[in-house]
N, C-alpha and C positions, 0 to 999 in steps of 0.2 A: 176670392170668395165674395159672394154677393151680400153677406151680412156685414154691415158697417156699424162700428161702435161709435156712438155719438156722446160718450160720457163727458168729453171736454166741453161740449155745448151746455150740458146740464150743470157742470161745475161753474161755468161762466155765468149762467143765469142765476145761480145761487151765490155767486161771488165767494166761492169756497175754494180753498187750496187743496190740491190732491193729497198733500201730506196730512191735512186735518181730516179729510174724508177717510183715508186709510186708517188713521188712529181711531176714528169714531166707529168704524165697522169691524175693526180687528183684522185687517188685511195688511200684509207687508207693503211698503211703498213699491218694492220691486214688482210684486204681483199686480198691484193696481196699475203700474206703468205698463206692464205687458198687456193688461186688459184694455187700457186706453189706446194703445197702439194697434190693437187688433191682432196681436201675435199669439193669442190663445186659441185653442180649438174648441173650447167650451167654457161654460160658466155654470156653477151649481145654482140651483134655484134658491137656496138659502142665502148665497152671496148676492144674488140679484135682488132678493127681498130686502137684505140689509142696505144695499145701495139705494133702492127705492125709498126706504124709510128715512135714511139720512138725507136724501136729496128731495124728499117730498114729491116724488114723481111716480110714473108708471113705467113698466119695462119698455114700452114703445118710445119713451122719451130717451132711452139709453141705447136702443138698438134700432137699426133701419135695415131694409132689405131692398137691394137692387135686383130686379128680375133677371134671371139667367136661364134660358131654356135647357141648358145642360143639367140643371137641378132636377129636371123631370126624368132624366135617364136613370134607369135602375142600375145600381152598382152592386154586384153580387158579394163584394167584400164587406159591405156594411150590413149589419143585422137590421131587421125590421123592428120598430118599437111598438 
């Protein structure tokens, strides 16, 4: 998947432990670990907002995109938003 989670970089910049971040935003350490590793298929906007507030950053500081031409192909199984 071309979406890359850069949450570890943001944590390092703030010199914050993942455990402290999870407690501050009300997310389990397990869920935060899955997000950090990129093993989730999505993230809710309210969770993203809490992450950004706690880390004093913007969503672009937590997520990156590596271009993949396959992303432009239409997949009938996925609904339009």
